[in-house]
C-alpha positions in Angstrom: -23.0 -32.8 8.2 -22.4 -30.8 5.0 -19.6 -31.8 2.8 -17.3 -29.4 1.0 -14.9 -29.8 -1.9 -12.5 -27.2 -0.5 -12.0 -25.5 2.9 -10.2 -22.2 2.8 -8.5 -21.1 6.0 -8.5 -17.3 6.4 -10.8 -14.7 4.8 -8.1 -12.3 3.7 -7.9 -11.1 0.1 -6.0 -14.2 -1.0 -8.4 -16.6 0.8 -11.4 -14.8 -0.7 -10.0 -14.8 -4.2 -9.2 -18.5 -3.9 -12.7 -19.2 -2.7 -14.3 -17.1 -5.4 -12.3 -18.8 -8.2 -13.0 -22.3 -6.9 -16.7 -21.6 -6.5 -16.9 -20.3 -10.1 -15.6 -23.6 -11.2 -18.4 -25.4 -9.4 -16.7 -26.3 -6.2 -18.5 -26.2 -2.9 -16.3 -24.0 -0.7 -16.2 -23.2 3.0 -14.2 -20.2 4.2 -13.1 -20.1 7.9 -12.1 -16.9 9.5 -11.2 -16.3 13.2 -11.8 -12.5 13.0 -15.1 -10.7 13.1 -14.9 -9.5 9.5 -13.4 -10.5 6.2 -10.6 -8.8 4.3 -7.7 -9.3 6.8 -5.4 -6.2 6.6 -7.2 -4.9 3.6 -10.2 -3.0 4.8 -11.9 0.4 5.2 -13.0 2.0 8.4 -15.1 5.1 9.3 -13.2 7.3 11.8 -14.9 10.5 12.9 -16.8 10.7 9.6 -13.7 10.0 7.5 -13.0 6.7 5.6 -9.6 5.3 6.5 -8.1 2.4 4.6 -5.7 -0.1 5.9 -3.5 -2.4 3.9 -2.3 -1.7 0.4 -2.4 1.9 -0.8 -1.9 1.0 -4.5 -3.3 -1.8 -6.5 -0.7 -2.9 -9.1 -0.7 -5.0 -12.2 -4.1 -3.8 -13.4 -3.1 -3.9 -17.1 -1.6 -7.3 -17.2 -1.2 -10.2 -14.9 -3.0 -12.6 -12.5 -5.2 -9.9 -10.8 -6.5 -8.6 -14.1 -7.4 -12.1 -15.2 -9.1 -12.9 -11.9 -11.2 -9.8 -12.1 -12.1 -10.3 -15.8 -12.9 -14.0 -15.5 -14.5 -14.3 -12.0 -15.8 -10.9 -10.7 -19.5 -10.3 -11.1 -18.7 -6.6 -11.5 -15.4 -4.7 -11.7 -14.4 -1.9 -9.2 -13.5 1.5 -10.7 -9.8 2.3 -10.3 -8.5 5.8 -10.3 -5.2 6.6 -11.9 -2.5 6.6 -9.2 -0.3 9.2 -10.8 3.5 9.6 -10.3 5.6 9.2 -7.2 7.9 12.0 -6.0 10.8 12.4 -3.7 11.4 15.6 -1.8 14.9 17.1 -1.7 16.2 20.2 0.0 15.4 22.2 -3.2 12.3 20.7 -4.8 10.3 17.7 -5.6 11.6 15.2 -8.1 9.7 12.5 -9.9 10.9 9.0 -8.9 12.6 7.6 -12.0 10.9 4.6 -13.8 13.4 3.9 -16.5 17.0 4.5 -17.5 16.3 7.8 -19.3 14.7 9.2 -16.1 17.6 7.9 -14.0 20.0 9.8 -16.1 18.5 13.2 -15.0 17.6 12.2 -11.4 20.1 14.5 -9.8 19.1 13.7 -6.2 21.8 11.0 -6.5 25.4 11.4 -7.6 26.0 10.8 -11.3 28.3 7.9 -10.7 25.8 6.2 -8.5 23.0 6.7 -11.1 25.2 4.9 -13.7 25.9 2.0 -11.3 22.3 1.6 -10.3 21.3 1.7 -14.0 23.8 -1.0 -14.8 22.6 -3.1 -12.0 19.0 -2.7 -13.1 19.9 -3.7 -16.6 21.8 -6.8 -15.4 19.1 -8.0 -13.1 16.2 -7.5 -15.5 18.2 -9.4 -18.2 18.7 -12.3 -15.8 15.0 -12.3 -14.8 13.9 -12.1 -18.5 16.0 -15.2 -19.3 14.6 -17.2 -16.5 16.9 -16.7 -13.6 15.0 -16.9 -10.3 15.7 -13.7 -8.3 13.2 -14.2 -5.6 15.9 -15.3 -3.2 18.4 -12.6 -4.1 18.2 -9.5 -2.0 18.4 -6.0 -3.4 21.4 -5.2 -1.1 23.3 -8.2 -2.5 22.7 -7.0 -6.1 23.9 -3.5 -5.5 27.6 -2.4 -6.0 29.3 -1.8 -2.7 30.7 1.5 -3.8 27.5 3.5 -3.7 27.2 6.6 -1.5 25.2 6.6 1.7 22.5 8.8 0.0 22.1 6.2 -2.8 21.8 3.3 -0.3 19.2 5.2 1.7 17.2 5.9 -1.5 17.2 2.3 -2.6 16.3 1.2 1.0 13.4 3.6 1.0 12.1 2.3 -2.3 12.4 -1.3 -0.9 10.4 -0.4 2.2 7.8 1.3 0.0 7.4 -1.8 -2.3 7.6 -4.6 0.2 7.5 -3.1 3.7 11.0 -4.4 4.4 14.6 -3.2 4.1 16.7 -3.7 1.0 18.5 -6.6 2.7 15.1 -8.4 3.1 13.5 -7.4 -0.2 14.1 -9.6 -3.2 15.2 -8.3 -6.6 12.1 -10.0 -8.1 9.9 -7.9 -5.8 11.5 -4.7 -7.0 11.2 -5.6 -10.6 7.5 -6.6 -10.4 6.6 -3.7 -8.0 8.1 -1.2 -10.4 6.4 -2.7 -13.5 9.5 -3.9 -15.2 8.2 -7.4 -14.9 4.4 -7.4 -15.5 3.3 -11.0 -16.0 4.3 -14.6 -15.3 2.2 -16.4 -17.9 0.6 -15.5 -21.2 -3.2 -15.2 -21.7 -3.1 -18.3 -23.8 -1.4 -20.3 -21.0 -4.0 -19.0 -18.5 -6.9 -20.0 -20.8 -5.5 -23.5 -21.2 -5.3 -23.9 -17.4 -8.8 -22.7 -16.5 -10.9 -23.8 -19.4 -11.5 -26.4 -22.0 -11.9 -25.4 -25.7 -15.3 -26.0 -27.2 -13.7 -27.4 -30.3 -10.2 -28.6 -31.3 -7.9 -25.9 -32.4 -7.3 -25.5 -36.1 -3.9 -27.0 -37.1 -1.5 -24.5 -38.6 0.5 -25.1 -41.7 3.7 -25.4 -39.6 2.0 -28.0 -37.4 1.0 -30.0 -40.5 4.6 -30.4 -41.8 6.7 -31.0 -38.7 6.3 -33.4 -35.8 4.3 -32.2 -32.8 7.2 -32.3 -30.3 9.3 -30.1 -32.6 6.5 -27.7 -33.2 5.8 -27.3 -29.5 9.5 -26.6 -28.8 9.6 -24.1 -31.6 6.5 -22.3 -30.5 7.8 -22.0 -26.9 11.1 -20.5 -28.3 9.1 -17.9 -30.4 7.0 -16.9 -27.4 10.0 -16.7 -25.1 12.0 -14.5 -27.5 9.0 -12.2 -28.0 8.5 -11.9 -24.2 12.2 -11.3 -23.6 12.4 -8.4 -26.1 9.3 -6.9 -24.6 10.6 -7.0 -21.1 14.0 -5.6 -21.9 12.4 -2.8 -23.9 10.9 -1.5 -20.7 14.4 -0.3 -19.6 13.8 2.7 -21.9 10.0 3.0 -21.8 8.8 1.8 -18.4 6.4 3.8 -16.2 6.1 2.8 -12.6 2.4 3.9 -12.5 1.6 2.1 -15.8 -0.7 -0.4 -14.2 -1.4 1.1 -10.8 -4.6 2.5 -9.4 -6.7 2.9 -6.3 -10.3 1.6 -6.1 -12.9 4.4 -6.0 -14.6 4.4 -2.6 -11.6 2.7 -1.1 -10.5 -0.8 -0.4 -13.9 -1.8 0.7 -15.0 -1.5 -2.9 -12.5 -4.1 -3.9 -13.6 -6.4 -1.1 -17.2 -6.0 -2.0 -16.4 -7.0 -5.6 -14.7 -10.2 -4.3 -17.2 -11.2 -1.6 
């Protein structure tokens, strides 16, 4: 009987990525799947001569984050991603670009001016909390919103929640909204990722600062510097963020992404 280091249950995208990563680190991996094909809900089908994709219709965090690192470090070849473009909402009069930052919210006249201000204040508050380490994965979007919003504004936020998570604003977390709209783009730095998955070929060169202060103080100081830099970068996105900044769609459909993994 063959022996395996790891057995992965399920050949969806997550299972395939886990198996790929482990195998690249020398592990002998067995993937078990009850279905007739891999990919789970993420797949491409031919229907009457047309390719129809199921599953995600936008691949996010292509510029920074875990998926980008997985592709760069473990894929044998990278899929080509097409720019996803902007999102629009249709009103009775025209099409309006879905706002991605506070400046765009200010002119998004599909919602009452007062509601736009309240939503902008809520977004600023929640992003600040997230930036300084508060866990918002258990806090719903509905609970974060002021209870004085108009019905139209509630419906708009609820539609955005469904779009990003497939669930209502009462079931969607604030964290999911912040990450899905690109306000929060990464959870760890590239240096942290490298330290987890690889061993340096040679000892790192000691900095002048390291040579004059104890190691424990230097580490604490470095963490503070990194934290402050990250915090200012995240909060700056309130003014500059673009929801489609790191989104794309694989050329030739989701099957192209699956082929790159499997």
